[in-house]
N, C-alpha and C positions, 0 to 999 in steps of 0.2 A: 633794592637798587643793584646789588651785585648780580642777581639773577637776570635782571633786565639788560645789564651790560653784556653778560654772556650770550644771551639770546641775540642781541644786536650784532655781536661779534660773529656769531655763527651765520646769521643771515647775510652779513657782508661778505663772508667767505663763500657762501653758496652763490651769491649774486656774481662774484668775480669769476667763478669757475663754470657757472651754468652755461654761459654762451659757448664755452669751449666744449662742454660735454654734449650739448643738445644741437649745436650747429653741425652741419655735415662738413666733411673735408672740403667739398667744393665751395660751400659758403665761406669757410675760413680762408680758402685760397683767394676768392673774389675780394674779400675784405682787404687782404694783403695787397692785391693788385691795385685796389682803389687808393690805398695809402701811398703806394709808390707813384701812382698817377698824379696825386696831389703834390708829391715832392718834386716830380719832374716839371710840373707846371711853374716852378720857381725859376727854371732856366730862361735865359734871354731868348729873343726871337731868332738868333742865329742857330738855335737848336730846334729841329723839327722832331716831334715825338709821335710814336704810333703805339697803340695798345692792342693786345690780343690778336696777334698776327698768326694766321695759319697758312702753312705752305704745303704744297704737294711734294712728296718725295718718292724715291723708288720703292719705298716700303709702305707708302700710304700717305700720312700727313704728319706734320710736326707743328706744335703750337708754341709760339714765343710770346712771353708776357709783355715785354716792352722793347721797342727799338728807338734809339735816338740817332738821328742823322745830322751831322754837322761837317764843317770844313776840316775839323780836326779828326774825323773818322766816324765810323758807325759803331755805336755801343749796343750790344745785345744783352739784355737784362733778364735774368731768371729770378723771380720773386718767391721767397719762402716766408710764410706767416706761421712761425713756429715759436714754441716756448721751451724752457728747460735747457739743460746742458747738451751741446752738440759736439760730437766726436767725429773726426774724419780727416782724410788727406786726399791728395790727387789720385793716388793709385787704388784706393779702396772702391770696390764696386758699390758697396752699401755704406752709408753713414748711420751713426747711431744717435738717437735722441733719448735722453734720460730726464724724466719729469719727477720731481719730488713734490708731493701734494700733502699739505698739512690738513688734517681733519680734526676738528674739535669735538670731543665727546663730553657732554655735561650731565651730571647727576647731582651729587652733592658738591663735588668739586670738578672743575673742568680739566680735562687731560687732552693733550695734543698727540696724535699719532701721525707718523709720516709714512706715506705709501710711495713706493717706487714703481714707475711705469717705464718700460723700455720699448722703444719702437725703432724700426729701421726704415730708411728711405733711400732711393737711388741717388748716387753721388751727384749733387747739383752742379759740380764743376764739369764733370763729363757731360751732363745735360746741356750746360751752357756752351761747351766746346762743340757739341754736336750741332747746336743751333748756329753757331758761328760758321761751321763747315757748310751748312745748307745755305746760309746767306751768301757766303763766298761763291758758291756754285751759281746762285741766282743772279749775282752781280758780277759775273765773269767779264763783262764789258769794261770793268775797272779792275784790272789784274793787280795793281799796286795799292788797292784800297786798304786802309788801316781799319781792322775790325777788332773791337775790344769786348771780350766776354766779361760780364759782371754778375756775381751772385749776391743778392741783397736780402738780408734777413730783417723782417720787421716783427713786431710783437715783443716777446719777452725771452728771446733766445740768448744764450751765453756761448760765445764762440771761442772761448779761451783754449779749447781743445781741438781747434781746427788748424791744419797746416797745409797751405796751398801756395803755389806760385802764381795763381790767378787772383783776381780781386774777389774776396769773400768778405763782405762788409755789412755793417749795420745801416739801417735806413738813413740815419742822420749823417752818414759819410758819403752818401751817393752823389750829391751835387759837387762836393769838393773833389771826389774821385774823377768824375767826368771832366771837370774844369782843370784838372791837373795836366790834361793833354793839350798842349798849346802849339804843337807843330802843325802847320797847315798842309793838308794832303789833297784837298779838293777845292775847285773853284765854286763860287756861289751857284752857278748854273748847274754844275754837277750834283750839288746837294739837292736841288729841286728835282733833277732827273731821277736820282736814286730814290728819293722820297716817293715820287709819282710811280716809279716802277714797282716798288714794294706794295703800294696801294693796289696796283693792277693785278699782282700775282697773289694777293691775299684772298683766300677762299673761305674765310671764317663765316661769311654770310651764306655760303652754299653747302657747307659741310656741318652736320649736326655734331653736338658733343658726343652723342652715342656712337656715331660713326668713327669719330676721332679716337674714342676709347677702344673701340673694336680694333682699329688699326694699330694702336699701341700694343694690345694683347697679341695680335698676330705677329708683330715685329719681335716682341719678347719671346714668343714661342719659337720663332725662327732662330733667334739668337741662342736660346737654350739648346736647341737641337744641334746647332753648329758646334757649340762647346762640348756637348755630349759626344760628338764625333771626333773631338780633338782638333777641331778646326777653328781658326780665328773668325769670329762673326763679322769682322770689318773687311778683311781682304782675302780670306780663305786660306791663309798660311797655316802651318802646323803650330799647335800650342806646345811650348817647351817648358818644362819645370826648371825654375831658376831660383837662386838664393839672392835675396835683397836685404836692405837695411832692416826691414821690419819682418823678416822671415821669408818662407818659401812662397812663390807665386808662379803662375803660368804667364809666359810672355809669348808674343808672336815671333815666329821664325824669320819674318821679314823686317824685324827691327833693324835700323832706326826708321825705315820708311813707314812702318806701321807700329804705333806705340800702344796697341791694345794690351792690357794686363788683366789678370784675374787673380784676386787674393784667395787664399785657402781658408781664411778665418771669417 
């Protein structure tokens, strides 16, 4: 009976982690976006939602997971379907993911070993702010439009080690975060016009994922080359070594007009 219990315990653990190990990052990302789509479906009819929006930019294309248009503003949502402990803040170029995986080994007696996996991913706050910047450019006909970037984590992520001035939240906080904005910025007809305009400039049906990924790599190469030359990849200013609360970092000489930073760790 004890052996049967151990076997069932092992199989349960394998079942829980197998989807994560065998699914591709793209599949995991799509699962997360589907979860957020279902959450956003709980909003009332005064909120208009869009999924998987791809916009043309000066550097190629940018993909936005979700956009919510309402008279209270436009909410630009970046979705992350991650697990483990998440470490990051607004200034870090890369955030850290630490996953602790318990593996059960059974012979005469079962033993549990913990494996630590560390991954890095691009700062999602910077990603959301970049999307916000592009949306603001595309909606220049509404210069006073309220645009709110939101990073939402679904799955089994622990955000206790995240420090940000922007919204970095769990999926179950998404609706309340959006509904916390109650000041009216748009007329109903403007909400419809903005929604229709975003639909018109969405090129997701015409640009393949492969092309979008290629555009991302090209943009990243251009950014790395600029930084290697000591230039700010956002405005072309000079990068200056500075001392901050969390140590040394490079900042743009055009600060505060340009807030690009590059951490040294």
